[in-house]
MILUM-905028 format. One record per residue: x, z, y of N, C-alpha, C in turn. Coordinates in steps of 0.02 Angstrom, whole numbers, padded with zeros to 5 digits, always signed. Example, Ala and Ser with C-alpha at 12.3 -4.5 7.8 and 13.67 -1.06 7.14 Angstrom:
% residues 2
+00660+00390-00284+00615+00390-00225+00660+00390-00165/+00642+00354-00112+00684+00357-00053+00645+00394+00002/
***
This chain:
% residues 332
-01027-02639-00316-01059-02649-00378-00996-02668-00442/-01007-02649-00497-00960-02675-00551-00987-02742-00587/-00966-02766-00630-00992-02801-00673-01048-02823-00707/-01077-02754-00718-01142-02746-00755-01197-02752-00693/-01161-02737-00628-01223-02743-00585-01231-02650-00574/-01196-02612-00607-01222-02550-00584-01172-02513-00530/-01197-02485-00465-01158-02471-00406-01094-02427-00433/-01041-02441-00419-00975-02404-00426-00978-02339-00389/-00939-02273-00438-00949-02203-00406-00908-02201-00348/-00928-02176-00300-00870-02174-00241-00793-02133-00270/-00739-02134-00234-00674-02088-00266-00700-02032-00241/-00673-01989-00265-00679-01894-00222-00643-01894-00174/-00658-01875-00130-00635-01864-00068-00599-01781-00074/-00527-01777-00037-00517-01720-00050-00533-01668+00011/-00566-01636+00021-00570-01595+00098-00520-01558+00107/-00515-01561+00157-00459-01514+00191-00473-01433+00210/-00453-01400+00187-00456-01319+00178-00440-01288+00248/-00490-01274+00299-00473-01248+00354-00473-01185+00357/-00484-01143+00317-00500-01072+00312-00419-01024+00329/-00371-01059+00293-00303-01032+00316-00280-01027+00399/-00315-01089+00416-00291-01091+00496-00359-01050+00534/-00400-01040+00508-00462-00982+00549-00437-00919+00541/-00402-00880+00491-00382-00829+00477-00329-00836+00526/-00278-00889+00565-00240-00875+00594-00240-00864+00674/-00292-00900+00671-00341-00906+00743-00375-00831+00738/-00403-00815+00693-00433-00747+00716-00395-00691+00722/-00325-00678+00699-00276-00642+00688-00257-00648+00771/-00249-00690+00804-00229-00699+00869-00292-00694+00903/-00357-00690+00875-00399-00669+00946-00419-00617+00937/-00421-00575+00865-00418-00498+00859-00364-00451+00899/-00325-00495+00911-00244-00447+00946-00287-00436+01021/-00322-00483+01052-00353-00467+01105-00370-00404+01132/-00422-00389+01113-00454-00326+01121-00403-00267+01118/-00350-00268+01031-00317-00221+01015-00253-00196+01057/-00244-00249+01101-00174-00248+01144-00224-00218+01223/-00274-00268+01223-00291-00237+01306-00284-00279+01359/-00212-00285+01373-00178-00312+01436-00180-00397+01406/-00207-00439+01455-00224-00502+01426-00148-00538+01443/-00100-00524+01499-00034-00549+01489+00018-00522+01443/+00011-00449+01422+00048-00431+01372+00014-00471+01306/-00021-00488+01305-00050-00517+01232-00028-00576+01236/-00032-00637+01295-00001-00697+01275+00077-00682+01284/+00121-00637+01302+00187-00620+01315+00198-00620+01220/+00157-00581+01208+00178-00548+01112+00145-00622+01067/+00105-00655+01089+00086-00711+01067+00125-00770+01069/+00145-00782+01134+00209-00843+01126+00279-00815+01086/+00296-00760+01080+00342-00742+01068+00325-00733+00985/+00275-00722+00962+00258-00732+00900+00263-00787+00849/+00235-00822+00926+00226-00887+00871+00297-00922+00863/+00344-00908+00931+00428-00936+00924+00450-00913+00872/+00453-00862+00844+00471-00831+00805+00459-00838+00741/+00393-00863+00716+00354-00881+00664+00388-00963+00665/+00397-01006+00706+00417-01069+00702+00508-01061+00683/+00542-01020+00723+00605-01014+00665+00616-01001+00613/+00566-00947+00578+00567-00943+00522+00537-00993+00466/+00495-01027+00495+00479-01091+00464+00545-01139+00446/+00567-01151+00502+00622-01199+00502+00681-01175+00446/+00706-01100+00447+00726-01072+00389+00714-01077+00314/+00644-01073+00309+00606-01068+00249+00588-01126+00227/+00567-01196+00289+00573-01251+00258+00608-01278+00218/+00667-01268+00226+00714-01298+00163+00724-01275+00088/+00694-01198+00084+00676-01171+00024+00623-01212-00001/+00574-01217+00037+00504-01232+00009+00519-01323-00003/+00533-01333+00027+00569-01404+00015+00614-01428-00064/+00643-01370-00057+00694-01373-00127+00651-01348-00184/+00608-01309-00176+00573-01275-00228+00521-01312-00259/+00486-01351-00207+00409-01372-00192+00452-01459-00227/+00500-01498-00218+00495-01547-00249+00552-01564-00306/+00600-01508-00316+00640-01497-00363+00634-01439-00414/+00590-01396-00410+00573-01342-00447+00640-01303-00456/+00662-01275-00404+00727-01251-00402+00720-01194-00363/+00725-01124-00385+00723-01070-00355+00797-01050-00327/+00806-01065-00279+00877-01064-00242+00881-00987-00207/+00895-00953-00237+00916-00879-00205+00969-00862-00161/+00996-00936-00147+01067-00936-00127+01078-00971-00062/+00986-00969-00047+00980-00997+00017+01003-00958+00088/+01008-00878+00072+01040-00867+00117+01114-00890+00160/+01157-00919+00108+01216-00907+00134+01238-00993+00175/+01169-01033+00168+01185-01094+00214+01162-01070+00286/+01112-01010+00298+01077-00988+00353+01148-00955+00373/+01175-00919+00354+01242-00874+00372+01295-00940+00391/+01308-00982+00357+01339-01007+00373+01347-01072+00433/+01266-01113+00440+01255-01130+00502+01253-01082+00573/+01250-01029+00548+01250-00979+00620+01328-00972+00629/+01381-00970+00590+01457-00939+00609+01478-01023+00615/+01472-01070+00579+01479-01135+00631+01462-01135+00704/+01393-01121+00718+01380-01115+00790+01439-01073+00835/+01451-01015+00812+01487-00978+00850+01563-01028+00864/+01574-01043+00826+01641-01107+00822+01632-01148+00888/+01571-01182+00880+01574-01265+00900+01554-01232+00963/+01512-01170+00994+01499-01167+01042+01567-01128+01074/+01599-01092+01061+01657-01074+01092+01711-01131+01099/+01726-01185+01048+01754-01237+01055+01730-01280+01121/+01658-01302+01121+01646-01331+01165+01634-01292+01256/+01645-01240+01233+01655-01197+01335+01726-01204+01327/+01763-01193+01290+01844-01215+01297+01871-01305+01330/+01827-01338+01318+01838-01400+01334+01799-01431+01393/+01758-01382+01423+01710-01389+01478+01646-01430+01460/+01642-01417+01389+01556-01463+01388+01502-01398+01413/+01453-01433+01439+01405-01373+01457+01365-01343+01406/+01347-01294+01435+01328-01220+01378+01263-01266+01362/+01222-01285+01380+01156-01326+01332+01185-01369+01277/+01225-01422+01314+01249-01483+01271+01286-01446+01211/+01351-01395+01218+01370-01375+01177+01312-01344+01131/+01265-01306+01142+01231-01261+01098+01194-01325+01034/+01175-01384+01067+01138-01435+01042+01191-01459+00994/+01267-01470+01004+01315-01487+00978+01328-01439+00905/+01331-01373+00926+01332-01321+00861+01261-01324+00824/+01208-01350+00837+01139-01360+00801+01159-01420+00756/+01185-01472+00784+01205-01530+00732+01275-01513+00690/+01325-01488+00729+01376-01472+00688+01344-01418+00619/+01299-01372+00621+01276-01332+00584+01252-01372+00548/+01199-01409+00543+01153-01451+00498+01214-01488+00449/+01276-01512+00485+01311-01561+00452+01361-01517+00388/+01377-01473+00418+01399-01407+00374+01383-01405+00313/+01320-01374+00329+01279-01336+00289+01251-01398+00241/+01234-01440+00250+01217-01488+00214+01273-01505+00163/+01338-01532+00192+01408-01547+00148+01391-01472+00088/+01407-01429+00127+01407-01379+00083+01361-01374+00032/+01287-01397+00058+01208-01381+00011+01247-01448-00055/+01287-01498-00036+01283-01554-00083+01320-01532-00121/+01383-01482-00116+01440-01468-00165+01408-01402-00204/+01373-01389-00168+01342-01317-00214+01261-01350-00261/+01245-01408-00253+01197-01422-00309+01242-01454-00347/+01294-01487-00339+01335-01520-00398+01370-01462-00438/+01398-01400-00426+01442-01374-00460+01376-01316-00475/+01344-01282-00455+01311-01219-00465+01239-01222-00489/+01193-01291-00460+01122-01302-00472+01119-01338-00541/+01143-01397-00523+01131-01458-00580+01145-01439-00657/+01177-01379-00667+01176-01346-00748+01133-01323-00773/+01098-01297-00715+01043-01251-00735+00966-01263-00703/+00955-01340-00690+00892-01359-00699+00844-01351-00755/+00784-01333-00735+00731-01331-00778+00739-01255-00818/+00798-01203-00780+00797-01127-00804+00794-01116-00761/+00739-01080-00754+00737-01027-00653+00758-00968-00678/+00769-00922-00739+00795-00862-00733+00874-00873-00704/+00905-00918-00748+00984-00950-00731+00990-00961-00667/+00927-01000-00643+00940-01031-00576+00948-00965-00551/+00901-00926-00544+00911-00844-00505+00964-00813-00482/+00992-00808-00545+01068-00768-00563+01097-00818-00549/+01134-00874-00565+01182-00913-00525+01174-00919-00462/+01132-00940-00429+01121-00954-00344+01153-00887-00318/+01124-00827-00343+01121-00754-00303+01194-00732-00323/+01234-00771-00360+01306-00770-00365+01330-00807-00321/+01312-00868-00312+01344-00911-00269+01341-00890-00205/+01281-00834-00175+01253-00819-00100+01311-00777-00103/+01332-00734-00161+01376-00665-00139+01450-00692-00129/+01469-00749-00153+01537-00783-00140+01551-00808-00091/+01477-00843-00071+01499-00904-00006+01494-00840+00061/+01452-00776+00045+01477-00717+00099+01542-00707+00100/+01576-00712+00052+01638-00679+00058+01699-00735+00093/+01674-00777+00048+01726-00844+00107+01711-00824+00184/+01644-00831+00204+01633-00829+00266+01684-00780+00307/+01663-00725+00275+01708-00653+00285+01800-00673+00271/+01818-00716+00268+01878-00736+00243+01894-00777+00293/+01855-00824+00312+01862-00880+00381+01847-00849+00446/+01789-00803+00459+01796-00778+00515+01782-00706+00527/+01797-00679+00481+01802-00596+00485+01750-00564+00459/+01744-00491+00449+01671-00469+00419+01639-00438+00462/+01658-00430+00529+01633-00414+00584+01560-00453+00626/+01538-00427+00658+01479-00445+00701+01500-00503+00749/+01485-00545+00777+01511-00598+00823+01449-00598+00872/+01478-00611+00923+01419-00619+00972+01395-00717+00980/+01324-00713+00974+01311-00786+00992+01275-00794+01053/+01300-00780+01113+01256-00783+01170+01216-00864+01187/+01159-00822+01215+01121-00912+01238+01145-00923+01309/+01147-00997+01317+01165-01023+01378+01136-00993+01450/+01169-01001+01489+01132-00958+01554+01076-00985+01575/+01063-01059+01559+01013-01096+01573+00954-01077+01540/+00958-01038+01476+00906-01011+01437+00892-00946+01445/+00913-00930+01487+00904-00855+01479+00853-00843+01536/+00796-00783+01535+00777-00763+01562+00698-00770+01552/+00655-00792+01604+00589-00808+01573+00567-00852+01633/+00496-00898+01593+00440-00923+01659+00394-00864+01686/+00364-00849+01720+00308-00794+01742+00235-00837+01745/+00192-00817+01722+00134-00815+01719+00083-00758+01732/+00065-00753+01808+00054-00696+01817+00098-00628+01800/+00079-00587+01768+00110-00555+01722+00116-00560+01669/+00110-00612+01625+00158-00630+01563+00216-00658+01583/+00263-00642+01539+00332-00671+01535+00344-00708+01477/+00363-00773+01475+00372-00809+01446+00443-00831+01435/+00494-00827+01378+00552-00833+01383+00562-00902+01368/+00611-00939+01402+00638-01010+01391+00652-01019+01333/+00699-00963+01302+00744-00989+01232+00677-00982+01186/+00633-00943+01169+00568-00951+01154+00531-01010+01143/+00527-01036+01205+00493-01108+01213+00527-01157+01180/+00596-01151+01183+00626-01200+01160+00650-01222+01076/+00644-01158+01031+00657-01139+00977+00576-01164+00956/+00517-01138+00992+00454-01161+00962+00460-01248+00954/+00463-01284+00991+00488-01331+00996+00512-01362+00945/+00565-01361+00954+00606-01370+00874+00560-01365+00824/+00557-01308+00807+00518-01301+00757+00456-01322+00756/+00418-01353+00792+00362-01413+00787+00394-01476+00767/+00448-01502+00787+00471-01551+00762+00487-01551+00703/+00527-01511+00684+00552-01520+00616+00486-01522+00584/+00421-01477+00571+00353-01496+00547+00342-01561+00539/+00332-01579+00600+00306-01647+00628+00344-01710+00570/+00404-01696+00582+00473-01735+00531+00438-01734+00465/+00441-01677+00437+00430-01649+00360+00373-01698+00342/+00319-01674+00379+00261-01708+00370+00240-01784+00351/+00272-01806+00415+00281-01862+00423+00322-01894+00363/+00372-01884+00340+00430-01904+00294+00385-01917+00230/+00375-01847+00203+00340-01846+00124+00263-01896+00140/+00243-01888+00158+00179-01923+00171+00174-01987+00193/+00212-02029+00259+00208-02093+00259+00256-02121+00245/+00321-02114+00226+00378-02163+00210+00381-02160+00141/+00433-02219+00122+00429-02234+00051+00473-02190+00024/+00537-02152+00064+00567-02120+00028+00534-02040+00005/+00463-02025+00039+00430-01962+00040+00403-01997-00024/+00364-02053-00035+00322-02092-00092+00369-02070-00171/+00423-02100-00147+00452-02088-00209+00484-02021-00247/+00502-01994-00192+00513-01909-00208+00458-01884-00238/+00384-01893-00210+00334-01858-00239+00323-01873-00320/+00331-01945-00312+00321-01993-00366+00373-01943-00424/+00419-01961-00408+00468-01923-00468+00473-01850-00480/+00424-01809-00429+00427-01757-00456+00353-01769-00521/+00322-01811-00507+00246-01812-00560+00270-01847-00625/+00314-01906-00621+00334-01938-00678+00400-01977-00655/+00463-01916-00666+00518-01959-00659+00547-02004-00704/+00531-02008-00733+00544-02066-00813+00511-02123-00785/+00457-02146-00762+00417-02201-00750+00454-02217-00694/+00468-02178-00617+00512-02221-00567+00572-02220-00594/+00607-02189-00613+00671-02215-00645+00660-02296-00680/+00603-02300-00726+00609-02364-00757+00583-02420-00705/+00570-02411-00650+00563-02445-00610+00634-02453-00552/+00684-02451-00570+00746-02444-00558+00775-02383-00492/+00736-02336-00478+00754-02286-00428+00798-02222-00441/+00838-02221-00416+00879-02179-00435+00862-02085-00426/+00796-02074-00441+00778-02028-00434+00849-01947-00421/+00873-01960-00472+00946-01903-00455+00982-01896-00374/+00990-01957-00364+01027-01950-00285+00962-01934-00241/+00915-01949-00234+00847-01935-00207+00836-01874-00209/+00845-01829-00279+00838-01748-00264+00909-01718-00252/+00960-01750-00241+01022-01707-00205+01016-01715-00141/+00990-01795-00107+00970-01786-00024+00919-01726-00037/+00879-01704-00063+00818-01665-00050+00857-01596-00036/+00910-01571-00095+00951-01511-00075+00965-01499-00018/+01024-01569+00008+01056-01561+00057+01011-01558+00130/+00973-01596+00119+00917-01595+00181+00906-01517+00203/+00871-01484+00127+00841-01428+00132+00917-01372+00167/+00974-01395+00146+01022-01345+00154+01030-01346+00250/+01033-01425+00269+01065-01422+00330+00993-01390+00369/+00928-01389+00330+00864-01352+00388+00895-01288+00379/+00918-01262+00343+00947-01183+00319+00984-01167+00378/+01038-01222+00387+01095-01221+00442+01064-01228+00517/+01032-01252+00531+00993-01259+00584+00942-01208+00591/+00917-01174+00557+00864-01108+00545+00920-01057+00564/+00984-01067+00530+01041-00992+00548+01052-00986+00612/+01060-01069+00644+01078-01061+00723+01027-01027+00765/+00959-01061+00757+00915-01026+00792+00906-00949+00791/+00899-00930+00725+00890-00862+00698+00948-00808+00749/+01015-00849+00734+01087-00817+00790+01072-00807+00844/+01047-00860+00876+01040-00874+00967+00982-00831+00956/+00940-00818+00922+00870-00760+00941+00885-00680+00949/+00936-00672+00901+00975-00617+00887+01028-00611+00925/+01067-00664+00954+01121-00671+00996+01177-00609+00970/+01188-00622+00917+01233-00601+00881+01221-00629+00797/+01287-00623+00772+01293-00652+00713+01323-00603+00651/+01314-00601+00581+01360-00566+00540+01345-00606+00472/+01393-00588+00420+01397-00628+00369+01342-00594+00324/+01297-00545+00330+01254-00529+00303+01199-00558+00324/+01194-00603+00381+01134-00625+00427+01074-00655+00360/+01125-00717+00321+01064-00730+00264+01025-00685+00223/+01068-00637+00210+01041-00602+00149+00982-00553+00191/+00982-00547+00252+00939-00506+00288+00876-00564+00307/+00885-00609+00310+00800-00644+00304+00787-00669+00251/+00819-00669+00203+00790-00698+00137+00725-00658+00123/+00727-00610+00114+00681-00568+00088+00605-00581+00162/+00610-00596+00216+00569-00623+00273+00547-00689+00233/+00591-00738+00216+00577-00809+00195+00532-00801+00137/+00532-00772+00081+00523-00755+00025+00440-00733+00036/+00442-00689+00080+00355-00659+00109+00321-00731+00140/+00376-00786+00163+00327-00840+00190+00292-00871+00136/+00341-00887+00098+00346-00957+00069+00281-00927-00007/+00292-00851-00011+00219-00860-00063+00170-00818-00036/+00147-00817+00032+00086-00818+00066+00065-00888+00079/+00123-00927+00097+00080-01009+00104+00090-01049+00038/+00108-01040-00034+00097-01061-00088+00155-01096-00085/+00186-01085-00151+00270-01092-00176+00258-01179-00149/+00317-01194-00126+00312-01276-00124+00268-01312-00066/+00216-01273-00022+00189-01312+00018+00213-01301+00075/+00239-01362+00109+00244-01369+00180+00207-01339+00234/+00146-01359+00210+00074-01338+00256+00077-01263+00259/+00085-01241+00194+00069-01159+00190+00128-01118+00212/+00172-01144+00215+00266-01140+00246+00238-01095+00313/+00231-01169+00338+00209-01187+00416+00153-01127+00439/+00087-01109+00424+00038-01067+00440+00081-00988+00408/+00114-00989+00348+00135-00944+00326+00182-00893+00405/+00218-00932+00400+00276-00915+00461+00241-00880+00524/+00198-00930+00541+00157-00909+00598+00111-00847+00602/+00089-00829+00546+00052-00766+00536+00093-00715+00537/+00166-00722+00503+00215-00669+00478+00237-00645+00568/+00267-00710+00608+00283-00698+00670+00252-00672+00702/+00172-00658+00715+00112-00649+00760+00108-00584+00734/+00111-00563+00660+00097-00506+00652+00141-00452+00656/+00222-00462+00646+00271-00428+00661+00270-00406+00736/+00263-00467+00796+00260-00448+00867+00180-00388+00867/+00132-00404+00850+00069-00374+00872+00074-00286+00839/+00108-00290+00784+00100-00241+00755+00172-00207+00790/+00226-00220+00810+00285-00188+00836+00279-00170+00893/+00215-00208+00937+00191-00168+00984+00146-00111+00984/+00090-00119+00941+00044-00081+00931+00050-00007+00883/+00096-00022+00842+00104+00035+00788+00178+00021+00773/+00249+00038+00801+00298+00041+00792+00317+00028+00727/+00295+00089+00693+00321+00122+00631+00269+00084+00563/+00222+00060+00578+00206+00013+00540+00237-00070+00529/+00261-00076+00576+00293-00146+00599+00342-00156+00535/+00360-00089+00503+00407-00106+00463+00398-00131+00384/+00327-00130+00370+00300-00161+00336+00239-00192+00325/+00220-00220+00391+00157-00235+00403+00165-00316+00362/+00229-00349+00366+00222-00414+00315+00216-00416+00246/+00221-00364+00235+00230-00337+00171+00140-00348+00131/+00120-00292+00205+00049-00282+00171+00003-00356+00178/+00029-00390+00238-00003-00449+00251-00002-00477+00190/+00061-00492+00155+00069-00520+00093+00017-00505+00044/+00014-00435+00022-00019-00418-00015-00096-00444-00029/-00126-00434+00048-00194-00445+00063-00197-00516+00049/-00157-00542+00092-00158-00633+00061-00179-00651-00014/-00131-00605-00052-00110-00632-00107-00184-00591-00160/-00206-00545-00118-00282-00533-00178-00336-00581-00134/-00331-00595-00097-00379-00657-00071-00348-00719-00116/-00313-00752-00105-00274-00803-00121-00219-00793-00172/-00240-00778-00236-00166-00755-00282-00111-00816-00287/-00140-00887-00277-00082-00936-00264-00061-00943-00194/-00076-00923-00161-00057-00930-00083-00105-00966-00035/-00099-00976+00014-00130-01004+00047-00147-01094+00046/-00096-01121+00014-00118-01192+00027-00084-01216-00059/-00117-01180-00109-00056-01200-00174-00044-01249-00192/+00014-01286-00209+00034-01343-00238-00001-01353-00307/-00034-01392-00309-00106-01402-00373-00045-01423-00443/+00021-01437-00438+00041-01445-00511+00114-01375-00526/+00084-01321-00483+00131-01261-00493+00083-01216-00540/
***
């Protein structure tokens, strides 16, 4: 009741849109009769989910940077490649000192995140900072940064492909009847889920996340309260770059080899994912990555020739349904 005795109107509640998740479930269920064999379907589904979660880790950094900083970073691929190549060096070094292969792999992931984050800090200061708010210039200058970064990687590690083998403990698969579930894919999926949970918790349940989101909406007001939003935004860019480095390691282990062009090759897939999910949406990026991973694996088995453009067709179909993506950010 208010002072005049009239009942207060209830605050409007935002209802969660479950239709994109229903679309994901429908894709999984429709694949069962199309594939025919339950064991083959299970193998493809686990492989598709694992691939999708690896792509999510890679794309989440770019989604974070655009969603919170409004920066179109077309140089994101250089952090992917850098992380993958750092992993080759660290895993080789760890094997030389007798460190276990699995421990060496996790050390490589940590090192890749640290190095990619440090280079991301320099990238933001030198390349991105002068073009905040200028999207066309952001695209041009970050693409130039990626080209230069790839050449520097070639100078350090060489232009040729380098092997990034899986540890022996992660080779092979677990058998469930006739279905085979690869050990590494399970680990990659678990890492992807941890990254998703950490991002959601940080952005929605912590003071840092609250300040970042408030700074996006009204930077001057937050700064007037004594908080340094610029430092927070630099931290966001560093975190996004570190996630790209981690994703580069996961993708390199997935391919079991790396090349200086690995970031460029994955960039198209990343942008498909974030366009499907909705620019700047972490949940949309997560669902979009799962859709892309499942679609790639299902079509690769059912119609290999169609698999080459299946994800583009998926993106077109979703944009015809929802032009702003599955979970559009309201301020975009």
